DONU-459830 format. One record per residue (C-alpha): residue number from 1; residue in three letters; z, x, y. Coordinates in Angstrom, 1 decimal. Layout:
N
+-----+---------+--------+--------+--------+
! num ! residuo !      z !      x !      y !
+-----+---------+--------+--------+--------+
! NUM !     ALA !      Z !      X !      Y !
...
+-----+---------+--------+--------+--------+
//
This chain:
97
+-----+---------+--------+--------+--------+
! num ! residuo !      z !      x !      y !
+-----+---------+--------+--------+--------+
!   1 !     MET !  -13.7 !    5.1 !  -12.7 !
!   2 !     ILE !  -12.2 !    1.6 !  -13.0 !
!   3 !     ASP !  -14.4 !   -1.1 !  -11.5 !
!   4 !     SER !  -11.5 !   -3.6 !  -11.2 !
!   5 !     ILE !   -8.0 !   -4.3 !  -12.2 !
!   6 !     LEU !   -6.8 !   -7.5 !  -13.9 !
!   7 !     ALA !   -3.9 !   -9.2 !  -12.0 !
!   8 !     LYS !   -1.9 !  -12.4 !  -12.3 !
!   9 !     CYS !   -0.7 !  -14.3 !   -9.2 !
!  10 !     ASP !    3.0 !  -14.5 !  -10.0 !
!  11 !     GLY !    6.3 !  -14.4 !   -8.2 !
!  12 !     GLU !    7.4 !  -16.7 !   -5.4 !
!  13 !     ASN !    4.8 !  -19.3 !   -4.6 !
!  14 !     GLY !    2.2 !  -17.7 !   -7.0 !
!  15 !     CYS !   -0.3 !  -20.0 !   -8.6 !
!  16 !     GLY !   -0.2 !  -18.2 !  -12.0 !
!  17 !     GLU !   -4.0 !  -17.6 !  -12.1 !
!  18 !     GLU !   -5.5 !  -14.4 !  -13.3 !
!  19 !     PHE !   -8.1 !  -12.6 !  -11.3 !
!  20 !     ARG !   -9.7 !   -9.2 !  -10.9 !
!  21 !     ILE !   -9.0 !   -6.8 !   -7.9 !
!  22 !     ALA !  -12.2 !   -5.0 !   -7.1 !
!  23 !     ARG !  -11.1 !   -3.5 !   -3.9 !
!  24 !     LEU !   -8.2 !   -3.5 !   -1.4 !
!  25 !     THR !   -8.2 !   -4.9 !    2.1 !
!  26 !     VAL !   -7.1 !   -2.5 !    4.8 !
!  27 !     ASP !   -6.1 !   -3.9 !    8.3 !
!  28 !     ASN !   -5.7 !   -1.7 !   11.3 !
!  29 !     LEU !   -2.5 !   -2.6 !   13.0 !
!  30 !     ARG !   -0.8 !   -1.3 !   16.2 !
!  31 !     ASN !    0.0 !    2.4 !   16.8 !
!  32 !     GLY !   -2.4 !    3.6 !   14.1 !
!  33 !     VAL !   -0.7 !    1.9 !   11.2 !
!  34 !     GLU !   -2.9 !    0.6 !    8.4 !
!  35 !     LYS !   -1.8 !   -2.1 !    6.0 !
!  36 !     SER !   -3.3 !   -2.1 !    2.5 !
!  37 !     TYR !   -3.1 !   -5.3 !    0.4 !
!  38 !     PHE !   -5.1 !   -7.8 !   -1.7 !
!  39 !     ARG !   -5.1 !  -11.6 !   -1.9 !
!  40 !     CYS !   -5.3 !  -14.0 !   -4.8 !
!  41 !     PRO !   -8.7 !  -15.7 !   -4.6 !
!  42 !     HIS !   -7.2 !  -18.9 !   -6.0 !
!  43 !     CYS !   -4.3 !  -19.6 !   -3.6 !
!  44 !     ASP !   -4.7 !  -16.8 !   -1.0 !
!  45 !     LYS !   -1.2 !  -15.4 !   -1.7 !
!  46 !     GLU !   -1.0 !  -11.9 !   -0.2 !
!  47 !     TYR !    0.2 !   -8.9 !   -2.1 !
!  48 !     LEU !    1.2 !   -6.1 !    0.2 !
!  49 !     LEU !    0.8 !   -2.6 !   -1.4 !
!  50 !     PHE !    1.7 !   -0.2 !    1.4 !
!  51 !     TYR !    1.5 !    0.8 !    5.0 !
!  52 !     THR !    0.4 !    4.2 !    6.2 !
!  53 !     ASP !    0.3 !    5.8 !    9.6 !
!  54 !     LYS !   -1.5 !    8.9 !   10.9 !
!  55 !     GLU !    1.2 !   11.3 !    9.7 !
!  56 !     ILE !    1.3 !    9.8 !    6.2 !
!  57 !     ARG !   -2.5 !    9.9 !    5.9 !
!  58 !     ARG !   -2.5 !   13.6 !    7.1 !
!  59 !     LYS !    0.1 !   14.4 !    4.4 !
!  60 !     GLN !   -2.0 !   12.5 !    1.7 !
!  61 !     LYS !   -5.0 !   14.5 !    2.7 !
!  62 !     ALA !   -3.1 !   17.8 !    2.6 !
!  63 !     ILE !   -1.6 !   17.1 !   -0.9 !
!  64 !     ARG !   -5.1 !   17.0 !   -2.4 !
!  65 !     ARG !   -5.2 !   20.8 !   -2.0 !
!  66 !     VAL !   -1.7 !   21.4 !   -3.6 !
!  67 !     THR !   -1.9 !   23.0 !   -7.1 !
!  68 !     ASN !    1.8 !   24.0 !   -7.6 !
!  69 !     PRO !    3.4 !   21.3 !   -9.8 !
!  70 !     TYR !    6.8 !   21.7 !   -8.1 !
!  71 !     LEU !    5.4 !   21.5 !   -4.6 !
!  72 !     LEU !    3.2 !   18.6 !   -5.6 !
!  73 !     LYS !    6.2 !   16.6 !   -6.9 !
!  74 !     LYS !    8.1 !   17.5 !   -3.7 !
!  75 !     LYS !    5.3 !   16.4 !   -1.4 !
!  76 !     ARG !    4.8 !   13.2 !   -3.3 !
!  77 !     LYS !    8.5 !   12.3 !   -3.0 !
!  78 !     GLU !    8.3 !   13.1 !    0.8 !
!  79 !     ILE !    5.2 !   10.8 !    1.2 !
!  80 !     ALA !    6.9 !    8.0 !   -0.8 !
!  81 !     ALA !   10.0 !    8.2 !    1.4 !
!  82 !     ASP !    7.8 !    8.1 !    4.5 !
!  83 !     MET !    5.9 !    5.1 !    3.2 !
!  84 !     ALA !    9.2 !    3.3 !    2.3 !
!  85 !     ALA !   10.6 !    3.9 !    5.8 !
!  86 !     LEU !    7.4 !    2.7 !    7.4 !
!  87 !     ARG !    7.4 !   -0.4 !    5.3 !
!  88 !     GLU !   11.0 !   -1.2 !    6.2 !
!  89 !     LYS !   10.2 !   -0.7 !    9.9 !
!  90 !     MET !    7.1 !   -2.9 !    9.8 !
!  91 !     GLU !    8.9 !   -5.7 !    7.9 !
!  92 !     ALA !   11.8 !   -5.5 !   10.4 !
!  93 !     ASP !    9.4 !   -5.7 !   13.3 !
!  94 !     ASN !    7.6 !   -8.6 !   11.7 !
!  95 !     ALA !   10.9 !  -10.4 !   11.2 !
!  96 !     HIS !   11.6 !  -10.2 !   14.9 !
!  97 !     SER !    8.1 !  -11.4 !   15.9 !
+-----+---------+--------+--------+--------+
//
């Protein structure tokens, strides 16, 4: 098991410093949506990883029992599409707030 991951704060408004990510932060938002992210400890820039809702978390739990490679690939694609749609929705909602 990996204790931490080395990251560099880059991209728009990044400070360029390297740091270790030891754990993710998960915020509970409205309607059962969870936001997973980490922050640069030097400049506090937020790096959004993903959003999940109750249905996505249910599918993630169920996929742990799948052993058929074809079905596993299909379920992973389905979850990825659900997560992309949820992220788009959350970002659109935040743009209107």
